[in-house]
N, C-alpha and C positions, 0 to 999 in steps of 0.2 A: 619385415623390410618396410622402412618408411618411405612413403610415396607422397610427393609433394602435391596439395592439392590443386596448385596451379597448373601443374602438369598434366592432371587429369582434365583440367578444365580447358587447356589448350588443345589436348588431344580431340575433346569432344567438339570445338569449334571447328577443328580442321575435318573429322569425321562428318559433321553435320552438313557438309558441302552436298551431301548426296539427298537432303530432303528438300523439298518444294515449300512453296508459301502455304499457309493453313487454308484449308477450305473455308469458304463462307457459309454462314447460317443461312438455310435456305428459307425465305418467308417468315411465316410466324411460328415456326416448329419448335417443338418445346425441346430445352436441351436435357436429354437422359432424364426424364422425370423419376425413374427408380433412385438414380443416385442422389437427386436433391430432395427426395422423400415428398414428392408432388404428385397429386392425382392427373390422370392423363386427360381430362376433360377441360383442363385450362383454369378451373376454379381454383381458389386460394383457401386452403385450409386454415382455421383458426390457429395463430400462434402467438399466444399471449407471451408479453415481454417477462413476467413473473407469474408463475401458477400458484394460485392461492387455493386450495382445495377447500370444501367444506369440513368443518372441523368440529368433532362434538367432545374433543378432549381426551379421547381414548387414545392410550399409548400403544405404538406398535413395536414390535421386536423382530429380530432376525437371529437365525442360528447363528451360534460362535461369537455372538455380539453382546457386550453387557449394556449396551446403549439401549434406551427407549425413548421414543419420540413421537409427538403427535404429527399429523399430516401437514399442519402449517410448519412446524419445525423442520419437517424433511424437506419442504420447498422453501424455506426463508432464503430470500434473495442476499440476504446481508448476514448469513450464519446459518447455511444448512447443515443437516445432521451429519456427523462424521461417525459411521457405525464401526470403524475399526482403525481407531487411531495408530494402532500399533503396525499399520500397512504402510507408514509413511513417516518422514520426519516432521518435526515441528512445523506446521504452516505459517508462513509469513502472513501479516494481517490483510493484506490485499487478497489472498488466495483464500483465507478462512472468512472474510467479513467483507471483502470489497470497501468501497467507501461511498457513503450515502452523500446525495441522493443518486448518483448517476451510474457508478461503477459497481456492477454486481460482483459478488464473491466469484472467483474462477471455479470454486469447488462446487458451486451449484450445478454447473452444466458438464464441467470437466470431470467431476468427482474429485475428492481429496488425492486420490491415488493417480489421478492424470488419465484414466481410462478412456474417458470421455464416451460417446455413443454415437452411433451411425449418423445422426443428425447434426453433430458438430465435429470434434477432432479428438483423437487420442494423443495427448501431449507429453505424456511421461517419456522420458529417455531422448527427447529432442536435444540437440546441440545449442547451447546457449546462444552463441551468435545466430543461428539460425532463427532461434524463437524471437530475439529481439528484433532482429530484420523483418520479420513478418508482421510484428506488432506496429513496427513503423512503417511498413507497407500499408497496413490498413490505416493509421495515421495520416499518411500523406498522400492517400488517393490511389495508390498503386496497387491496392487488392480489394477487390470487391467480389459478388457472385454474378456468373453468367445468368442466373436466373432471377430476375427481378422479384420474384415472390419469396425468396428466401430471406425472411425476415431475421433470423438470428445472426447472419452475416453482417446485415445493417447494424445490429446491436453491438456486435464487435467493433465496427468502425467506430460507434460512439464511445465505448469504452477505452479504445486505443487512444484516441484523441483526448480522452479525459485523465487517463493515468499519468503519472509522472516518469521520468526514466528511471528513477530509483524502484519505483513500484513494478514496473516491467523488468528490471533486472532481478530483483527478488524472486517474481515469479519465475522467471527463466531459470534461475539458478536452482529453485526449489524443486520445479518438475525435471531438470536435467538430472537429478540426482537420483530419480526413482528409475529403477530398471523397468523396460518394458517386457511384460510376460504374455503369451499366448491365451487368448481368451475367445478367440472366433473360430468355430468348427465350420469348415466348408464343406457342402454336401451338394454333388453334381446331381441333377433330377430334371425331370420333365414337367412334373408338376408340383404346386406348392401350395400351403394352406392358403385361403383367402384372407385379405388383410384389409384394415383400415388405416387411414394416414392420421395420425394425431402428432402436430407440431413437429412435423418433418421426420417422424419415425413410424415404420411399418409395424404394426400390431396385428396378430393372429385374431380372427373372429372366433366366437365360440361355435363349438361344433366341428365336424370333420371335413367340412368343404373345401375342395382344392380347385384350383384353377391352373392353365398353362403357364409355365413360367416365361417361355418365350426367350427373346435375346436380352436379359436384365440379370441383375443380381439382386435378390431380396434378402435382407438382413432383418432377423426378428429375434425378440429375446427370447432366451431359452425357458425363462420362467416369467410370464407375463406380469404378474403382479410384483415380483421382486424389482422389476425395471420401471415399470408405469408408474406405481403408486410408492414403492418404498426406496427407490433409487438405490439399490443395493450395487455398491462398487465392485462386489465379486461375483455378480449374476451375469454369466457370459450370454453370447449371441451366437445364433446358427446363421450362416449365409449360404443360401440356395443359388446355386450357379448351373448353367446349362451343361449338359453332357458334352465333354470333350473340350470345355473351356479351359480348365487347368493347364492341359496339354499344350493347346494353344498358346495360352499366355505364357508358359515357360519357354516356347520357342521365341516368341516376340522380346521376352525380357533377356534371356541369355544370349541370343544369337543377333537381335535385331531384326528377326523375321527376312533374311536375305535382303538386307538393304532397306528395309520399309521404315526403320526407326535405328535406335542406337541400342546397344546392349545397356542395361541399368546399371550393371556392375562396374561400369567405367567411372562412374562419378559416386555411386551409392555404395561402393565396396562389393567385391564377390559374393559375400553372404548376405548382401542387401542391409547391412546393418548400419550404414552411414558412415562417412569418414570425414573428420574436420567438421566444418559448418554445414556439410551435405547431410541431409536427413535421412534416418532409416526408413525402409519401405517393409521389411518383412513382418507378417503378421498383424499388419495394420487394416483398419476397416476398408473393405472395397468399395463401400460408397463414397467415403471420403475421397480415396484415391482417385476414382474415376472423375469426381467432381473438379479435382485439381488439375486433371489432364485436360478436360473440356473448359475449364477457366482459363488456363493458359494458352489453350489452342484459339479461343475466342477473344483474347486479349482482356481478359477481366483481370486477371494478375499479369503486372507489369514490372514488378521489381526486378532487381539485379540478378536473382537467381532464376527467376521466372522467365527473364530474356533467355538464358542459357538453355532452358528447356522447350521454348518454342520451336525450335527446329526438330527436337526430338519427338514432339507430340504432331507435328504439322500434317503428316499423312495418316494418322491413325483414324480409323472408322469408329462409330459407335460399338460396333462388335468387337474390335481390338480392344476397346476400353474394357468391355465386359471381360474378355478373356486376360487381359494383363491384371486388373484388380482382383480376380478370382484367384489367378495364380499368387500374387503377392500376399494375399490374405491367407494362403495355404501355406505359405514358408514360414517354418517356426524360427522366430528370432534366437 
């Protein structure tokens, strides 16, 4: 049965009358440091605009790939390695190479298959209209990060302002044509491996030391070298979540938590696969999902679709965002 997206949005506007204004950020409290990939001490970790590792010319290899690339080629801002060209359609030039000297190749951070990583966004399978709108929101000052230290969001704003409408459309159509598939395993636990922060990404330390997870979700690469060094677009992630968070998140997502928020399925479809220009949520990065809830709640995202979300997230606490993001990541699209 076809349901008009405008009918859904009208229902959302009516139902959101139960929500109150968003709570104000108190003092200099850090916004969900786990979601933004930031240390809790207020320091700013190095976030280079383009990683150029030392390279001795040694060719690197990955299983099931015929490619062979040096470290410099793997992290080339204007032509990064494409390990598995059979996994995606032919890339538009802006995706494969960007445009010198300002616009980096989309494939560098988001991978050629659009999977992305916790510090950025998984963009494969997004509706074309939604993708274009978000790029225009970046371009027009309607989308930024609530965390001022998050440098890659600032770079996205620069890229969006520099890209042509044709380049944005080409990237949107390319990534929309790639189906999103699960690659995040959610594990509920009390303790997690100790990690370090590298350019917004949590990376496990050597050894077997652990620390209490607390009320956060920590995403780490399943294979450290594959993600950090080789940028393997098939190498998955593990998301550690608090015990009981998935069940709590399921209640908030599917029922609205008895009036606290709005069931996500009203606009994002019952299976959370998106509908029309509304984006899918199932199986996506919990770090990314939590950032978006916080950004919208605190006014960092102000675009047309974000405005409809403001009342949805108004009453959510940081613990709610932990639970919702853990549950969404656990749902198989």
